[in-house]
N, C-alpha and C positions, 0 to 999 in steps of 0.2 A: 912330286905332284900328289902322292898319297897323303903326305903330311899336311900339305896345303889344304886339301879338301876336308880331311878329318878335323884338323884344328879349326878350320873355318866353320864347318857345320856345328861343332861343339860350342862355338861362340854365339850361335843363334838361339835365342830363347825359345824353348819348346822342342828343340831337336837335340838328339844325342846320337853319337856315332862311335862305334868301336873301331880300332885300327885293324884293318885286315892284314893277314900275314902273306897273302898271295893274290894273284889275279890283278885286275885293274878296275874293280868295282868296289863301291861302298854300299852298305845297307843301313842307312840311318833310320832311327826310330823317330817318327813324327807324332806319336800318340798324344803328347802334351799340347799339340796345336789345336786339338779338338776336331780335326778333320780326318776322314777316312782316306785310305791310300789312293784310291782311284780318283776321287774328286780333287785331291791335292795334286796328283800328277797332271791331271787335265788343266787345272789352274796354272800350274807352272808353265806348261807348254803354250796354252792359249793366250795367257796374259803377260807372261814374263819371259817367253822364249827359251825356257830350260826344258830339255827332254829328260824325263825320268820315267822309269817303269814302276807301276804300282807293285807293291810287295805281294799283293794277292795274285799276281801272275804266276807266283810260285806256290800257290795253295792258300787255304784259309788262314794258316798260321802266319802268313806274310802281312796280314792286316796290321796297319800301324807303322809300316815300313815303306821305304822307297828303295829303288836300286838306281844308283848313279854311276856312270863311268867316269874315270879320271884319265882316260886315254886322250888327252887333249893338252893344249899348252897351259902353262901356269897362268898366263894372262886370261885365257878364256875360263879357266876354273875360277879365278877370282871374280870375273864378271858374273858367272853363274851364281856364286855364293852371294853376291850383292843382290841379285834378282831373287834368290830364295829368301833372303832376309826381308826383302820388300814384300814378297808374297805372304810371309808369316805376319808382318805388320798389318797387311790388309785384312788377313783373317781375324786378327785380334781386334782391329778397328770395327769390323762388322759383327763381332760376337755380342 
């Protein structure tokens, strides 16, 4: 599941994600999308049904990041990745 989410996030233009060594969370960088963390997390939840925590929940240095859990099925992770990709496409379309 870790590899599915990390590899999937890294295929989305504007998002980069390092492979974590433990836990069941990833902390992808969304800086190249042009959005701040909180509005991006809100967009994901409100319009695309993906729950993400803004990186700023962990302090100001978390700006430009999201926290996503991969404690779910591979099928649901793949659905979330498609929805995140759709969100990024919407952001770029409105830029």
